[in-house]
Structures are given as C-alpha cells and as structure tokens.
C-alpha positions as CSV (number, residue, x, y, z in Angstrom):
1,M,22.4,41.0,12.1
2,D,21.4,37.4,12.1
3,E,23.3,34.9,9.8
4,P,21.2,33.8,6.9
5,R,19.7,30.3,7.2
6,A,21.3,27.6,5.0
7,G,19.9,27.8,1.7
8,E,18.1,31.1,2.2
9,S,19.8,32.5,-0.9
10,S,19.6,29.2,-2.7
11,R,17.2,28.7,-5.7
12,P,15.3,25.5,-6.7
13,P,17.4,23.2,-8.8
14,T,16.8,22.8,-12.5
15,L,17.4,19.7,-14.5
16,E,20.5,21.3,-15.9
17,D,21.8,21.7,-12.3
18,V,21.0,18.0,-11.5
19,V,22.8,16.9,-14.7
20,G,25.9,19.0,-14.0
21,L,26.1,17.8,-10.4
22,C,25.8,14.2,-11.5
23,R,28.4,14.6,-14.2
24,S,30.8,15.9,-11.5
25,L,29.8,13.2,-9.1
26,N,30.2,10.5,-11.7
27,A,33.6,11.9,-12.7
28,E,34.9,11.5,-9.1
29,R,33.2,8.0,-8.9
30,V,31.0,9.0,-5.9
31,R,28.8,6.3,-4.7
32,Y,25.4,7.9,-4.6
33,V,21.7,7.6,-5.6
34,V,19.4,10.4,-6.3
35,I,16.2,10.2,-4.1
36,G,13.6,12.7,-3.0
37,G,11.7,15.1,-5.3
38,V,14.2,15.0,-8.2
39,A,13.8,11.1,-8.4
40,A,10.1,11.4,-8.2
41,I,10.1,13.9,-11.1
42,L,12.4,11.6,-13.1
43,H,9.8,8.8,-12.5
44,G,7.0,11.1,-13.9
45,A,5.7,13.2,-10.9
46,L,4.6,16.6,-12.0
47,R,5.9,18.6,-9.1
48,G,8.6,21.0,-8.2
49,T,11.4,20.5,-5.7
50,K,13.5,22.9,-3.5
51,N,16.6,20.6,-3.3
52,V,18.5,17.7,-4.5
53,D,18.5,14.8,-2.1
54,L,21.4,12.3,-2.4
55,L,21.6,9.0,-0.6
56,V,25.3,8.4,-0.2
57,D,27.8,6.0,1.1
58,P,29.0,7.8,4.2
59,S,32.6,6.4,4.2
60,A,35.2,9.2,4.7
61,E,36.7,8.2,1.3
62,N,33.4,8.6,-0.6
63,V,32.6,11.9,1.2
64,R,36.0,13.2,0.2
65,A,35.2,12.3,-3.4
66,L,31.8,13.9,-3.0
67,K,33.4,17.1,-1.7
68,R,35.8,17.2,-4.7
69,A,32.8,16.7,-7.1
70,M,30.5,19.3,-5.4
71,A,33.3,21.9,-5.6
72,C,31.8,22.5,-9.0
73,L,29.0,24.5,-7.2
74,P,29.6,28.3,-7.3
75,D,30.0,28.8,-3.6
76,N,31.9,25.6,-2.7
77,A,29.7,25.4,0.4
78,V,30.6,21.7,0.6
79,A,34.0,22.7,1.9
80,E,32.3,23.2,5.2
81,V,31.4,19.5,5.4
82,D,33.6,17.3,7.5
83,D,34.4,13.8,6.3
84,D,32.4,12.1,9.0
85,D,29.4,14.5,8.9
86,V,27.2,12.3,6.7
87,R,27.7,9.4,9.0
88,T,27.1,11.5,12.1
89,Y,24.1,13.6,11.2
90,Q,20.7,12.5,9.8
91,V,20.9,15.1,7.0
92,V,23.7,17.3,5.9
93,R,22.3,20.3,4.1
94,V,24.8,22.0,1.7
95,G,23.4,25.4,1.0
96,D,25.1,26.5,-2.1
97,E,23.5,28.1,-5.3
98,I,21.1,25.1,-5.0
99,L,20.4,23.1,-1.9
100,V,21.8,19.6,-1.8
101,D,20.9,17.3,1.1
102,L,23.3,14.4,1.8
103,L,21.9,11.4,3.6
104,A,23.5,8.2,4.8
105,S,19.9,6.8,5.4
106,A,16.4,7.8,4.3
107,C,13.6,6.1,6.3
108,G,16.0,3.4,7.2
109,V,17.2,2.8,3.6
110,R,20.9,3.1,3.2
111,Y,23.0,3.5,0.0
112,E,24.0,-0.2,-0.1
113,D,20.3,-1.1,0.5
114,A,19.3,1.0,-2.5
115,V,21.9,-0.5,-4.7
116,R,20.9,-4.1,-3.6
117,M,17.1,-3.4,-4.0
118,G,17.2,-1.4,-7.2
119,V,18.7,1.7,-8.9
120,D,17.6,2.9,-12.3
121,H,20.0,4.8,-14.5
122,V,18.4,7.6,-16.5
123,D,20.5,9.0,-19.4
124,I,20.1,12.8,-19.5
125,D,22.1,14.7,-22.1
126,G,24.7,11.8,-22.1
127,V,25.0,11.7,-18.3
128,P,23.9,8.6,-16.4
129,V,21.9,9.7,-13.4
130,P,21.4,7.0,-10.8
131,I,17.9,7.2,-9.2
132,A,16.2,5.1,-6.8
133,S,13.9,2.6,-8.4
134,K,10.2,3.2,-7.8
135,E,10.1,0.5,-5.1
136,V,13.1,1.9,-3.3
137,L,11.9,5.5,-3.7
138,I,8.6,4.4,-2.0
139,L,10.5,3.1,1.0
140,T,12.5,6.4,1.3
141,K,9.2,8.3,1.4
142,D,7.6,6.6,4.4
143,T,6.8,10.0,6.1
144,V,3.8,12.0,7.0
145,R,4.5,14.8,4.5
146,P,1.8,15.4,2.0
147,S,4.2,15.6,-0.9
148,D,5.7,12.2,0.0
149,R,2.3,10.6,0.2
150,M,1.4,12.0,-3.2
151,D,4.7,10.7,-4.6
152,V,4.1,7.2,-3.1
153,D,0.7,7.1,-4.6
154,L,2.0,8.1,-8.1
155,L,4.9,5.6,-7.8
156,R,2.5,2.8,-6.8
157,S,0.2,3.7,-9.7
158,R,3.2,3.5,-12.1
159,I,4.2,0.2,-10.8
160,D,0.7,-1.1,-11.2
161,E,0.6,0.3,-14.8
162,E,3.9,-1.4,-15.7
163,K,2.6,-4.8,-14.2
164,A,-0.5,-4.5,-16.3
165,R,1.4,-3.9,-19.5
166,R,3.6,-6.9,-18.9
167,G,0.6,-8.9,-18.2
C-alpha cells in the first residue's frame, strides 16, 4: 500500500489553529512572518486556504525554536524536519493536523527583507500575529496562480483605498 502524501489527512486551518500556532511560536521567540492565504485573509480577502505559510529565518537556532513551538500540533510531524531543511529546500511542508509550509524565501523575499519592508501585527484573542504588510505580501505572491493574482488585485485595491482616505 502506498504511503499517504503529506497532508492527505490534514484539514484546512481555522483562525483558532493559526492563533494557537502563533501563540506557541511567539512563546519560543521564533522569527517568522505569516504570508500566503492566511495573511491575505487577515488583510480582508474573502477566501479559504488549505495551509499556513510561514516565512522564517532559516538559521538552525530559529528552526530548533520553531520545532519546539510546532510540537504543539497533535502529530508532532515537525520532528521530521532537520535543522537545515528550511535553508536547503524551497518549501518544507509539515503535514500535521493542519498543513504548515515553512519558507526561507517567497518569490525572492526573505524573512529579513519582510521585516525591513514591513510587517503588520494583528492582535487576535490577545495573540500578536505578525503578517506581511500588504506591500510585502504582494511581492511574495508574484506567481501565475489565479488565487495569487486575485489576492494581489485585492491588496492593491486596499492600498489605494487607504491612500485615498489619507488624502
């Protein structure tokens, strides 16, 4: 019998999942920024997502902290991740109860770039969730995927609305 593909038994993340994961990441002082669909949703996109994308500092020290934090997920699938995997691979998919993709770079944007260019902190149930700013998120969504194109259009529209309000 074939092995199940990573995430085959995973379910889409809820906001509660994201908050719990971020609470644990924050407790371990992990250097990360939420990107992808979850960040787009937190910026106002009306869409679903199948996973949580995290742009992370790929240093071994940070990945070890991330692994301690993500041990809060029921299957502790992150235990399979080696300390240098995030630096080595384009995407490290952790297929636990929810899917979490770990990225050192998204469309050329690295963790330190995102921090320098702009990270918004959204407070959800008392948990600060660091999400890529609209401008940074646009850069990380420079792909041909239709969902990314729609997110970029929405984000640009939101930026224009904010500029018009300021005036």
